[in-house]
BANUGU-741440 format. One record per residue: x, y, z of N, C-alpha, C, O in turn. Coordinates in steps of 0.001 Angstrom, whole numbers, plus 524288, in hexadecimal, padded with zeros to 5 digits. Layout:
<nodes>
XYZXYZXYZXYZ ...
</nodes>
This chain:
<nodes>
518352DCEED26DA5197C2DCE8D2151516C22D867D1E925173C2D3E5D202D 514012D998D1A95511A82D58DD174F515FC2D300D141F518C22D5B4D1146 5169D2CDE8D148A51B012CB43D1213519F12C99FD0C7451D7A2C7BCD09CC 515352CA4CD0AA05140A2C8E0D0538517362CC2CD0173517272D0F9D01B9 519FD2C990CFDED51D202CC4FCFA09522392CE7ACFC17524F82D134CF93D 523932CD59D00F6528522CF74D035052CD92CB97D02D052C1B2C6ECD01EE 531982CDBDD036A5364F2CA7CD039D537D52C9E9D0963538712CDC6D0C2F 5386D2C513D0B11539582C3E8D109253E262C079D112F53F062BCE3D0E1A 5413B2C194D1524545F32BE84D1640545612BBE2D1B8D543F72BE61D1F69 546802B6C8D1BB35467A2B3DDD209E54C1A2B24CD21B254E212AEABD1F48 54E9E2B506D254F554112B3F2D26A75541B2AF8DD2AAE551E82B011D2EED 556A22AB3DD2948556182A667D2C45551602A360D2A5754F012A066D2D47 5500A2A422D257754B2C2A1FAD234854B3629C24D224F54719299E5D213C 54FC129995D22A754FF0293E7D220A550162912ED274A5509828C67D2786 54FA62941CD2B7654FBB291D9D30AB54A7028FCFD325C546A928FE4D2F62 54A3C28E05D37165458228BC5D3963540DD28F84D390353CDF28E3CD36A8 5416A29422D3B5953D26297EFD3B4753CC929A9CD36055388729B31D33DB 5414729C43D33EF5414329F3AD2F1153E9829C77D2A9B53BE129EF0D2780 53F542974ED2A3953CFC2946AD25E25370D2944AD26525345429442D225B 5350929438D2B1752F5A29473D2BC352D36299DAD2A67528DD29A53D2869 5304829DECD2B7E52EB72A32ED29D452E722A36ED23E552AB82A58FD21B9 532582A148D2147532602A139D1B8F52D7C29E81D198052AF22A07BD15EC 52C2829A0DD1BB2527832972ED19FD5229829A92D1A6B51F6D29AC4D16CF 5220129D39D1ED951D4C2A054D1FA551D532A54ED1C665192E2A737D1AE3 521EA2A76AD1B4F522322AC35D183051FFF2AB7CD12B551DBD2AF1AD107D 520A62A6DCD108C51EFC2A603D0B2A519232A6ADD0A835174F2A7FFD0644 516272A5C6D0EB05107B2A694D0E6D50F012AC4ED0E6D50A812ADA2D0D5E 512C32AFC8D0F9C511C92B56DD0FB25126C2B7EAD0A55511C22BCA5D09C1 513AF2B4CED0675514542B692D0106518972BAC0D005C517A62BECECFDF4 51D382B9C5D0277521862BD7AD01AD523A42BD21CFC16522AA2B954CF94E 526862C120CFA85529192C0E3CF56B52DDC2BD4FCF5B252EFD2BA72CF1FF 530AB2BD7BCFA205355D2BA53CFAB25366A2B959D007D5357D2BCBED03C4 538572B4B5D01B153A362B366D06EE53FE12B1A5D065F541092ADD4D03B0 543602B47BD08F1548E92B328D08DE54A402B029D0DCE549CB2B23BD121F 54BE12AB5DD0D3254DB62A82DD119A553872A902D1206556872A728D0EC1 555252ABD7D161D55AA42AD36D16CE55CB62AA01D1B6555B122AACCD1FD8 560572A65DD1A515621F2A2BCD1E60567842A0B9D1CF0568AB29FDBD185A 56AD229FFCD20E25700829DE0D1FCC5703E297F0D20575745929595D1F7F 56BDD29583D21BD56B4728FD6D220C56F1328D4FD25E6570A4288D2D2534 5708429032D29EC5736128DD1D2E3C56FA428A88D317F570F628633D331D 56B0128C97D32755670828998D35425622E288CDD31F955F9D284C3D326D 560E228C82D2EB655C8C28BBBD2B1B55DDE2877CD272C562702864AD2643 559D128539D24DC55AB9280F2D211D557AF281D0D1C11553922844ED1C06 559C227FBED17E95570B28006D12DC551C927D2DD132054DFA27EC4D10A8 551A8278F6D162954CCD275EFD16905486827932D18DA543E32788ED1756 549AA27CB3D1C7E5459A27FE8D1EE7542C328364D1B0553E2B28499D1BC0 5457828503D16E25432028895D131D5428928623D0DB454190288DDD09DE 5432228102D0D71542F027E60D085853DC327F4BD059453DA928092D00F1 5397E27EA7D08665346727F66D05F25337F28517D0494531B72864BD0047 534B42889CD082E533E328E2FD072E5373629003D02975357929341CFF7E 53BFB28DF8D022153F8A28FB5CFE0053DBD28E37CF89353FBC29040CF4B3 539F728AA7CF83F537D128951CF3185342428D82CF111532B128D7BCEC7B 5329E29125CF48252F502958ACF2F5532B72999BCF045536B829B22CF273 5314729B6BCEB9F5349929F2CCE8C0535542A45DCEB8D538D32A75DCEA2C 532182A577CEF75532AC2AA57CF25B536E12AA08CF689538562ADFFCF8D5 538D62A54ECF78753CAE2A482CFBB15422E2A42CCF964543292A149CF5AB 545B02A728CFBAB54B2E2A704CFA1654E822A60ACFEE254DE92A8B2D02D9 552072A23ACFE8E5554E2A0ACD02F655AC62A2DED023055D2D2A21BCFE18 55CBE2A5A0D0632561F62A7EED060C5652D2A586D0A7D563AF2A5D8D0F0D 5697F2A32DD092056CF72A0C4D0CF6571082A4CED0EA2574F92A58ED0BFB 570112A761D1306573A12AB6FD14D7572972AC87D1A9D56E8B2AB08D1CBD 5764D2AF26D1D15576052B063D22A8574DE2B627D237E575E22B961D2013 572BD2B76FD280E571E52BCEED296A577072BFA2D2AB35771C2C464D2B62 57B4A2BCBBD2B0C580722BF20D2BBC582C42C0C4D2673586B92C37ED264E 580602BF25D2230582192C088D1CE857F232C573D1B3F57AFF2C523D18D3 581502C9FAD1C9457E8D2CEE0D1BCA57D4F2D001D160E578E32D183D14E8 580FB2CF5BD126457FB72D088D0CEA57B242CD3CD0AD7577AA2CF46D0836 57B2B2C834D0C07576E92C4D4D0A2C571CE2C637D0CD856DB92C66FD0A50 571FF2C727D11EF56D4A2C895D14CC56ADD2CD7ED128B566222CDA5D11B1 56DEC2D172D119156BD22D65DD0F86569E52D5CFD09EE565F22D822D0878 56CA62D2C3D06D656AEC2D1E3D016E565A52CF2CD0152562392D0A5CFE47 564F62CB3ED0497560122C847D048955B992CB4ED07225570D2CA83D05CA 55CDC2CEBED0AD2558B92D1ACD0D73556F12D669D0A56552CD2D898D0B72 559F32D804D06875589D2DCA2D0368553612DBCBD009D552CF2D81CCFD94 54FA22DF28D01A154A822DEB6CFF2F546A92DB57D021E5423E2DA9DD005D 548492D941D069A544D82D5F7D09C65413E2D96CD0CFF542E52DD78D0F00 53C482D7D2D0D82538822DAD2D108C5388A2D965D1656538392DCD8D19AC 538EB2D458D1791538B22D297D1CFA53CAB2CE5DD1E0A53DC42CB1ED1AAA 53EDB2CE65D22CB542DF2CA98D244E541392C7E2D295653F9C2CA68D2D1A 541A62C2BCD2958541262BF8FD2E16546A72BDDFD2F87549302BB17D2C89 548892BF84D341554DEC2BE42D359E54DE82BA39D39FE54C862BB62D3E73 54F7E2B561D389954F9F2B114D3C4B555102AED6D3D1A555D82ABCAD40BE 558D82B03BD39D855DF22ADB7D3A01560BF2AEBED3F215610E2B336D40E2 562C32AAAED4183565AA2AB31D466F5683F2A609D47DA566562A1DBD466F 56CA02A65BD4AAD56EAA2A1C8D4D5856B5C2A0D3D5229569B32A487D54BC 56A5F29BDAD536C566F129A8BD57CA569F929A13D5CDC56EB629AE0D5D05 56725298C4D61025693F298F6D665356E47295DCD66DF57235297F1D68B4 56E37290E7D654F572DE28DA8D65E55777028FA2D62BB57BE028F80D6493 5767529174D5E0857AA129392D5ABE57CF629883D5D27581A929972D5CC6 579A329BA8D5FA257B8A2A06ED622257EF029F34D66D8582952A21BD680B 57DC229AE6D6985581142992FD6DE45866029771D6BDA58A6B298E1D6E06 5865E2945BD67B058B3429210D65AF58E9C295FCD62C459368295C0D6307 58C152999CD5FFA58F0229D5AD5CB158CE82A2D9D5D9458A452A500D5A2F 58E0E2A526D621E58BC42AA40D635758D542AE9ED5F9558A2D2B216D5E85 592182AE83D5D92593982B28FD59CF590772B212D54C858EF62B604D527B 58F772AD4AD530C58C2C2AC8BD4E72586A42AE76D4F805840A2B08BD4C09 584E02ADBAD545E57FAE2AFB5D55CF57F6A2B59BD553557B812B7B0D5358 5838C2B84FD56C5583BA2BDF4D5627583D12BF65D5057581052C2EAD4EA1 587112BC9FD4D58587952BDD5D47C8582752BD0DD44D25810D2C039D417E 57FAD2B8CFD460C57AE82B795D4327576262BA4AD45855735D2BD28D42D9 575422B95AD4A895705D2BB23D4CE3570302C0FED4DD056C032C35CD4D8C 574B62C360D4EE8574CA2C8FDD4FF95767C2CC0AD4B1B573842CF3FD4919 57B392CB0DD493B57D122CDF1D449D579BC2CC99D3FDC578532D00CD3CD2 578782C797D3F395752A2C606D3AD056FD82C89ED3AFC56DCB2CA49D36F8 56D982C8F3D3FAD568852CB98D4030569062D15FD3EEE5658C2D3A4D3C81 56D5C2D3CAD409156E082D94AD3F1356E9B2D9D0D392A56CB42DD9AD36E6 571302D614D36A2571812D638D30EA56C1A2D648D2E7156B262D919D2AAA 568862D319D30A5563282D2F0D2EA6560762D82FD2F9055DF02DA4AD2C0C 561032DA4BD345355E882DF47D359E5608D2E398D320E55D822E6A1D2FE5 565A82E3D9D31765680D2E7FCD2E4F566422E7B0D289A564F32EBA7D2638 5663A2E2F3D2677564862E249D210E55ECB2E3B7D206A55D532E64DD1CA2 55B8B2E207D2420555F52E34BD23D9555262E936D2419551F02EB59D213B 558002EBCCD2776557982F186D27E6559572F431D22E05569D2F798D20D9 55DD52F2ADD20E2560122F559D1C5655CF82F448D175455CB72F799D13DC 55AA02EFA3D16FB5580E2EE08D12235522F2EEF7D123254F7A2ED7ED0E81 5502F2F15ED164D54AB02F2E3D1664546E32EE63D172D542772EE97D154C 548962EA4AD19F6544FC2E607D1B38540742E838D1E74541462EB54D2208 53BC02E69AD1D30537292E8EAD1FAF5360F2E6ADD251E533972E944D2854 537E22E1D9D2630536A12DF86D2B4253A1D2DACBD2C3853B442D7CFD28A1 53BCA2DA23D312353EEB2D5A1D32C753C452D2F7D375A53A8F2D58AD3B09 53BEE2CDCBD371F53A2B2CAACD3B9253EF32C7C1D3D965412C2C477D3ADF 5407E2C901D42645454B2C6EED44B8544072C2A0D48A0540C62C34ED4C1A 546A72BE34D4800545FA2B9D8D4B98549D22BA5BD501F54E762B939D4F92 547D62BC0FD548E54AE02BC18D595D549CF2B6EBD5C24549422B2E7D598D 549822B6E9D614A548C72B207D642B547082B337D69B95485B2B74AD6BE9 544152AFA9D6BF6542B62B00CD71775477E2AF35D74F4547362AFF9D79B1 54BE02ADA3D729B550B42AD26D759F552632B255D780D555512B264D7BDD 5508F2B6A7D75DE551FF2BBC3D782A550202BC2CD7DCF552582BF24D80DF 54C0D2B935D7F39549C92B997D846C54CAE2B65ED888554C8E2B7ACD8D26 54F502B220D86D8551792AE82D8AA854D1C2ABB9D8D8A548D82AB0AD8B6C 54E252AA1BD925954A262A774D9583545DA2AB45D9703546D82AFDED9803 541172A94CD972553CA52ACA1D985B53CBA2AE71D9E0453D3C2AB4BDA19E 53C382B38BD9EBF53B6D2B5BCDA3F1535A12B581DA54F5342D2B4ABDA9D1 532522B643DA14F52CAC2B5D7DA1E852A792B332D9D0C52CB72B396D98D0 526142B081D9DAF523A92AD9BD996751DDF2AEFAD992251B442AF28D9D2C 51BC92AFF4D946651EA52B01AD8F73521E72B50FD8EEE520942B922D911C 526272B4A5D8C085299D2B916D8B43527412BCD1D8746525EA2BB34D82F2 526BC2C1BCD88AC525402C5A8D84DD52A2A2C7B2D823B52E842C646D83B2 529722CB01D7E5D52DED2CD4FD7BA3530FB2D111D7F19535442D2BBD7DB1 52ED02D266D8392531972D5D5D8749534F52D2BED8B18537932D50AD8E68 534ED2CD9AD8AAA5382B2CA53D8E1053DE22CBEAD8D7A53F9C2CCDED8918 540E02CC3ED91B5546642CDDBD9147549942CA17D8DE8548632C572D8D88 54D992CC32D8B825515A2C8EAD88BC554BF2C63ED8CD1558592C897D8EF9 5538D2C149D8DD8556442BE4AD91E3559C62BA21D8F6855B162B634D91DB 55B432BB12D8A8155E532B75BD878D563C02B695D89CF566202BA3DD8BD7 565B62B1BCD896D56B122B092D8AF756DC72AD32D86D05715C2AA3FD8812 56C1B2AD9AD81EA56E6F2AA8ED7DB65707D2AE37D797956EA42B29CD78D8 5745F2AC45D76965767F2AF58D723D5725D2B001D6DFD571F42B42AD6B9E 56F582ABF3D6D0A56B302AC46D6920567642B0A6D6A8A5663A2B402D674E 565782B09AD6F5F561D72B4A4D7113564452BA0BD70B9561A12BDD1D6F58 5694B2BA6FD71F856BFB2BF7AD71AA56BFC2C18FD6C1556B392C63AD6B38 56CDA2BE12D684456CE22BFE1D62D5567792C193D611A566F32C52CD5DF4 563712BF04D631F55E212C08FD61B155CA22C5D0D6422559F72C8FBD61B0 55E5E2C6B3D68F655D842CBC8D6B65560392D008D682755DFD2D42ED6733 5650A2CEF4D6679567E12D2BAD6343564E82D3E3D5E34564852D862D5C8B 562D42CFC7D5BCB55FC52D095D570355B122D40DD57F5559FB2D79AD54E8 5584A2D303D5C34553B42D635D5D7E555462DBE7D5E3D552A92DF6CD5C43 5597D2DCD0D611055B182E228D622655CE02E500D5D3B55C112E9B7D5CBF 55F4B2E231D5994560D42E4A6D54AA55C112E63BD517855BF52EA76D4F2F 558262E2D9D514F5535D2E44BD4E85550DD2E919D50FF54F152EC9CD4E3D 550BA2E942D562C54E772EDC6D58D75517B2F2C4D578454F272F6D4D566A 556AD2F26BD57A4559EF2F706D56AA559432F913D5121558CA2FDCAD504E 559382F583D4D51558A12F737D47D9553252F95FD46ED552782FD0DD43E8 54F362F716D4984549F92F949D4901549D72FEE4D4B1A5475B3024CD48CA 54C772FFD0D4F6654C9430518D51A954F0A308F5D4DDA54D7730D7ED4D92 552EE30718D4AED555B330A8FD4750552F330B32D4215552BC30F7DD3FED 550D6306E0D400C54EFF306F6D3A995496730522D39D65475730572D3581 546E030331D3E0B5418A30128D3DB8541122FC72D3A1253D082FBB3D3792 5453B2F941D39C3544CF2F455D36C8540912F101D394B541312EF67D3DC9 53C502EFEAD369A538012ED05D390A539842E750D3A1A53B5D2E497D3699 538BB2E595D3ED4539EA2E036D403D5366E2DE8ED44C75344E2E1CFD479C 535E62D971D4566534082D71ED4A4A537A52D2A1D4B8F539EE2D040D480F 5382C2D175D508E53B812CD27D524E5386C2C93CD5567534D62CAA0D584A 539D42C445D54CC536F02C002D575053A622BD0BD5B1A53EB22BB5FD59C7 538652BC6AD5FDE53AEC2B92CD63D7538162B3F0D640A5342D2B359D66C6 53A172B030D6122537902AB14D60B0538302A7F9D65B653C432A824D6843 5341F2A52DD670F534782A149D6B2A536EF29C59D68D453A7929CDCD659D 5354F297B8D6A3853802292F4D68A15355C2908CD63DA5314028E14D643C 537D329156D5F625358228FDCD5A6A5369728A18D594553AE328827D5A35 532A028766D573A53340281F0D55AD52FE828104D50D052C8D28433D4F7F 530DA27CA9D4E3052DB427B58D49A1530E32787BD45865358C27793D464C 52E772770AD412C5314B27489D3CDE535EB277D9D3B185359E27CA5D3AEE 53A282753AD39C953F1A27783D38125428A2794BD3CA6546C927B63D3BD0 540BC27879D416B54404279E6D45E0548BF27658D460E548B82720ED43E1 54CE027834D48B9551A027511D4916552F52742BD4EDB54F96274A1D5240 557C2272EDD4FE2559602718AD552A55C3327604D57EA55E6327539D5C20 55C3427AAFD55A355F5F27EE2D57CD55C4D282CFD5B0E55EA328646D5D70 557282825BD5B345541C285ABD5E9D5542E28377D641B551B827F77D6524 556EF285FDD679D55823283C1D6CBC5534D281D7D6FA05536B27DAED7209 54F10284D4D6F6A54A842838ED72985467D28040D6FB6542CA27E59D7220 5471E27F8AD6AAB5437027C4FD67C8545E82775AD659A54320273DCD63D0 54B1A27700D65BB54DA627254D63B554C0C26D81D66C154C9F26921D64D9 54A0E26E42D6B735481D269D3D6E7B543E0266F5D6B6F5436B26232D6BEF 540CD269ABD685453CC12672BD652253F3D26348D616F53D7D25ED2D6108 54352264F5D5EBA545DF2618CD5AF65487F25CEAD5DA0548422587FD5BBF 54AFE25E03D620354DD7259D7D64AD54A1D255E1D672954B4C25138D6758 545AE257B3D690B541BE2540ED6B1953FD72507BD66B953F5824BC4D6784 53EC8252A8D622353D0324F79D5DC35413324B9DD5C0853FF924730D5A9B 5461F24D41D5C2754A66249A7D5AF154A652450ED5EBB54AD42408DD5D1A 549E92462CD63B854A0C2420CD67AC5456723E4CD6712546012398CD6783 540D32407BD661353C3923D37D656153CFF23990D60B353BAE234F2D60F3 53F2523BAED5C6D5401C2387ED57C9543E52340ED58DE5439922FE8D5673 54775234F9D5C8754B52230F7D5DF35494F22D48D622D54C062299CD63B0 5449222E3DD64165426922B14D684A544E622C2AD6D8B544CA228DBD7108 54722230C8D6E22549BE23238D72F8546A023661D75E5543BA23965D7386 5473C23682D7AF65446B23A4CD7E2C5462023FDCD7CD654ACF240E1D7C72 5427D2436AD7C24543E5248EDD7B57546C524AFFD801F5457E249A3D848E 54AA724E4BD7F2C54DC825070D837554BF425600D849854B832593BD8110 54AE82570ED898E5498F25C4BD8B5654DCD25DFED8F2B54EDC25B4DD9304 5503526272D8E195543D2647FD919A551AF267FAD95B254E7D26B57D946E 5531F26723D9A9E55074269CDD9EE454B87266D5DA04554B0D26232D9F14 547DA2697DDA2C854313266D2DA47753E9126770DA0A553A4C26571DA199 53F7B26A39D9C4553B6826AD0D98515377026F02D9972533A926FA9D968A 53846271E1D9DAB5348F2760AD9F04535C027B20D9C1D532C027EDED9C77 53A1C27B4AD993F53B5B27FF1D962F536C728108D927F534A727D73D9017 5354E285F7D92165309B28734D8F0E531AF28B63D8AFE5348028F2AD8BF4 52F5428A99D865F5304728E1FD820052B3728F00D7EFA5273C28C71D7FD5 52B95292B3D7B745274329423D78055289D29224D728F52B93294A8D6FBA 5267A28DACD7115527A028B4CD6C03523E628D5CD67E551F2528D1ED6892 5260B28F67D639B522CF291CDD5F8C5243428F58D5A46528CA28EC0D58F4 5203228DF2D5753520E628AFFD52755230028E8AD4E2F521A729326D4DED 5264E28C60D4AD75293128F72D4707525A72922FD4309526FD2966ED4138 5213B28FE3D41A751DDC2929CD3DEC51B5629768D405E51A2E29B36D3DAA 51A7B29739D4582518B029BE6D484051CE72A01AD482051BB52A4B4D4765 521CC29E91D48D4526192A24DD48A75266D2A4D3D43415271E2A990D42CF 525F02A1A7D3F2D526192A3CBD39D9521952A79BD38FB522472ABC1D36A8 51D082A62BD3AD85187E2A99AD3A35519492AEB2D3D28517AF2B2D4D3B4B 51BB82AE78D41B351CE52B335D44A65207A2B6D0D418051FD32BB93D41A1 524392B497D3EB3527B02B7BDD3B83524BD2BA9AD3734525DD2BF21D3608 520F72B7EDD34DE51DD42BA90D30D751A972BEEBD333E51A0A2C315D30E7 518732BE06D37DB515A02C22BD3AAB519312C6DED3B7F517922CB57D3AD0 51E072C5CED3CF7521B42CA09D3E04522E82CD3AD3936523922D1FAD3992 523352CAB6D34B25243E2CD8BD2FDD51F862D0CDD2E385201E2D4FAD2BEA 51AE12CEE4D2F685161D2D1A3D2DDF514A22D60CD319C511C52D99ED3021 516942D5D1D367A514BC2D95BD3A8D516882DEF3D399B51A542DFE6D36D0 513C12E29ED3BF95152F2E820D3BB1518CC2E9B9D402A51B962ED9ED3FBF 518C42E6C6D446451BE22E814D48FA521BA2E777D47C55233D2E417D44B2 524F52EAB6D4A2F52AA32EA69D496B52D682EB8ED4E8052B1F2ED9DD5232 532802EA26D4EA0535D02EB16D53265339C2E889D58155338C2EAE7D5C45 531CF2E3ABD578652F992E0C2D5BE4531AD2DB31D5BD2532CB2D904D57AE 5322E2D8EDD6075533A82D36ED60FE52F252D06ED635D52C4A2D26AD66B0 52E8C2CB8CD619352A0A2C864D631E52BB72C2E9D64AE52F0D2C08DD6225 529642C0E4D68DC529AB2BB57D69F3526672B86DD65F5522092BA07D64BD 5287D2B42ED63EC5257A2B0DDD605F5259C2AB55D629E5299B2A8ABD626B 5213F2A9B2D64B7520C62A490D670451B1B2A2F3D6752517A02A5CFD65A3 51A3529E64D6973514DF29C86D6A305129C29EA6D6F4A50DDA29F01D6FE7 5160C2A00CD72EF514482A20FD77F75127E29DDDD7BB550FBB29EFBD7F7C 51410298F2D7AAE5126D29483D7DED5173A29210D808051B2629105D7DEB 516DB2912CD859851B2B28EC8D888351AF5288DFD87E1516F128672D88F0 51F4F2868AD862651FB3280DCD85A3524DA27F11D8804528FB2812AD86BC 524A027B41D8B6A5297527929D8DA252BCF27523D89EC5292E27313D8677 530C527419D8ABB5336527003D87A1530C726ABED889F53024267ABD84FA 52F43269A8D8D6E52C6D264D2D8E965277C26463D8B4D5266D26047D8909 5247A26892D8B0751F9226878D881452097267B8D824951DCD264CFD7FAA 5248E26A52D804E525C0269D7D7AC1527812645BD7953525E126243D7550 52AD5261FCD7C9552CA325CA3D7B9752807258D6D7BDE527AF2553DD78B1 5248225997D7F9A51FDC25643D7FF551C9F2568DD7AF951A8B2529AD792F 51C3125B39D78BB5194225BCED73D151BCD258BAD6F6F5191A2562AD6C64 520F4258F4D6F12523B225618D6AF45232525034D6BA55228B24D5AD67D2 5235824E66D707452295248CBD717351D1624728D6FDF51C5B242FED6D95 5194124A63D7112513E024929D6F9D513322491CD69B4510C62458CD6791 5155324D0CD670D514A224D85D61645173A24919D5E6351579247B0D5A23 51B62246EAD609051E1F242AAD5DF851C4D23D47D5FD151E4C2394AD5E04 5188E23D28D635F5169623831D654D51A8E2353BD688151A532306FD68C8 51E35237FBD6AF25227023577D6DD1520F9234C3D739251E7A23826D75E6 5228C23057D75D6521C522F82D7B71526E72301BD7E835274822E7FD8306 52AC72326CD7BFD52FBB23384D7EA752EEA23781D830052B4423AA2D82D1 5324D2375CD86DB5322323B18D8B265371923E6CD8AF753B5423C67D89E6 5369A2437ED8BFF53B3E246E3D8BD153F5F24553D8FC753E2A24367D9404 5443E2462ED8E51548A924568D91D754AC324ACAD935C54BB224E13D8FFA 54B7E24BADD985C54D35250CCD9A3755305250B4D9B675550124D15D9DDD 555B7254C3D999A55B502555AD9A9C55C5B25AD7D9CB65594125E6AD9BDB 560BB25B7DD9F75561F1260C0DA1905628A264BAD9D2A5646826377D98EB 560EE26983D9E3F5617C26DB5D9A785674026EAED997B56A3326FC1D9D1F 568E326E4DD948256E7226ECFD93405701D2747CD92CC57474275DFD9456 56CB0277CBD90B056DE527D43D8FEA5697428087D9222564FB27EC7D9263 56AB928533D93B3566BE288ACD95CC5647B28C03D91705670628F97D8F7B 55FB828ACDD8FF655CF628DECD8C1E5585E29093D8EC65574728FAAD935E 555BE293D1D8BD85510229656D8DD954D2C2921DD8F8E54C4D28E52D8CBC 54AEC292C6D941C5477A28ED5D965C541AF28FE5D955D53E8E28C41D951C 54047294D2D94CF53ACB29623D93F953A7229AEAD906953D1429ED7D9146 5371729A7FD8C535368529EEAD88C25314729E72D85E8530A329B2CD8271 52DA02A1B4D8766528752A1DBD84EB5273E2A793D83DE5278D2AAD4D8765 525DE2A8CBD7F0E525322AE37D7D7E51F872AFF9D7D6351C042ACF8D7C0C 51EB22B4DFD7ED2519922B74BD7E12518BF2B857D783E51C4A2BA24D758A 5140D2B731D765C512E62B805D70CF50F612BCC1D6FF350DB62BDC3D6B8D 50E412BF9FD740C50A622C3D8D73BB50BF72C822D6FEB508BE2C9F3D6CD9 510E42C9C3D70165128F2CE0FD6CBC5123E2CCACD66F9510852CFDCD63D0 513E52C7EFD6592513922C63CD601650DE72C5E9D5E3F50CB02C747D59CD 50A7E2C41DD61A8504EE2C3E0D603C502BB2C95AD5F6E4FFB02CA47D5BD3 5044B2CCF4D62CE502082D238D62B0504292D57AD5E2D501252D825D5B8C 5093B2D557D5D3650B862D8D2D595850C6D2D650D53FE50C992D90AD5009 50D002D12AD53DE50DE32CE7DD4EEA509222CB6AD4D0A508D72C9E2D487E 505722CA8AD508E501022C72AD4F35502A62C188D4E90500182BE90D4BC7 506F72BFFFD5126508DF2BAA3D509B507FC2B784D5591508DE2B968D59E6 5063A2B2B2D54D7505B32AEFCD5922507082A98FD5718504C22A7C4D5341 50AB92A6F1D59AB50C042A196D582B5075829E0FD59465049429ED1D5D23 5067729A3FD55EB501B529721D5684502802913ED55FB4FEA728E5CD55D3 5075328F5DD55B350841289BBD553F5095B28779D5AA650D7B2888BD5CE0 505B928455D5CD6506BF281EDD61F550B8227E58D61BD50CB127C16D5DAA 50E3327DD9D661A5130127AC0D6636512172752ED64855154027313D6193 50DF5272B6D663A50D0F26D41D64D550C7826CA1D5EF650E4A268C4D5CC1 509EC27069D5C605093E27021D56AE50E642711AD53E050F9826E8CD4FFC 51169274D1D55DF51672275E4D537951A2C27156D540551CF927004D5057 51A3A26EE9D589F51D9C26A5CD596051BF6265D8D55E351F43262E5D5402 516EB2654BD55075151726140D517B5175E26222D4BFF518F225E69D4963 51787266FED4A4D519C92682FD452C51FA526711D4515521B726550D411D 5224B26811D4967527E2266DDD49B0528C4260FDD493452C3D25F3FD465E 5259C25DF9D4BFB5261C25846D4BB25252525668D4616528162532CD4413 5212325861D439F51FFC256D5D3E3B5245A25867D3A85525AB25586D36E7 5269B25D09D3B7552AFB25ECDD383652FB625B40D38F153249259CBD3527 530DB259DCD3DDA5354925667D3EC6534702511ED3C305382824ED2D3A30 52FB524F2BD3C2F52E8D24A40D397C52F8524AE6D339D531A82476AD3115 52DF024F5CD318252EC725056D2BE653491250B4D2A9C5362024FE4D2622 537CC251EFD2E9153D7225235D2DCF5402124CF1D2E8E544E824C8AD2E26 53D0C248EED2FA553F31243AFD301253FBA24199D358E541A123D3ED364B 53E162449BD397253E50242AED3ECC539D923EDAD3FB0535572401FD3E99 53B0123A4DD419A5370A2364ED4269534512371CD47AB536492358FD4BC5 52FD923985D476C52CA923A5BD4C105271C238A3D4AE75253F23906D467C 52489236C0D4EE851F1C23528D4E4351BA223940D50E451BEC23A19D559E 5185823BC3D4DB8514D023F9FD4FED510AA23D08D533750E7F23900D51BF 50F9823F55D579A50B6023D6AD5AE55061723F33D58AE5058924395D56C9 5025223BBFD58F84FD0123D2BD57954FAA42404BD5C194FA9C23E8FD6095 4F8B3244DAD5AD34F68B24834D5EE64F09A2487CD5E5B4EE8324985D5A27 4EE062478FD62A14E8492481AD62A64E6F824D83D64A04E83824EECD690C 4E47925077D61594E30F255D2D62B94DD3525668D62E94DB3E25AA8D6402 
</nodes>
């Protein structure tokens, strides 16, 4: 779908990923971008600059509020659905996870179907896979999830599939790997280590690594994720799920070493026993997204982490950037 002159809704648009989608959408010359967010985790600061654009309208509401959701979606051409409780919240409040991530997602699907939305891009998660049985994981990897968060994302995927079978509501779904970048917070279980390492460095304390640091993940920069969402809205393919990642294996040890280098720190990591059992290895195949969406992430981890460090400095964190000879 060509987004020029279209009305687009970003549900969860004030959040970490959603706000970057809003920023990139404005370059597509839409008629209107509706930022739909209840501001439980999203922030006004994330969309402050975008909201100064007359094409952007911010709506403070939840996907559990059916009348407001349907009123705001009426006449919308495309929807990006990102709103969800995250992993830790799903552990602490599983019934809320069902209400928001499952029932709320069905509210979005139902409204999009009834109101004639032309296309939906749904944010699922690589959490549906659980620990990797094989690496890199293709989209055919079994659902090996053992978390409430992953369960709600699987439910969302299956609802989209079922409604497509009945009504052909055009959609694509994305299984994100480990997203990081400016505006990130401390609630992403596998990327919050970035923020906590920077906190420790700022305090002159050794970064803490839980376990032996050999845990490996696919870290993908948030602007790449936003660009993938735009690709999904423009694409002709429907009823498909895609891994969205860089496709590069990075251990926690390697990532912490990069942050120490970028900040010019000579601190050494401190190792502590793993407190909780999380996924230990997760790297996604990017072949399907490249082939069917024409999308490939292109921000190397070292460059993305450099931007995170610079962003944290702009937020008032006292860090000294290391001079890098390239």
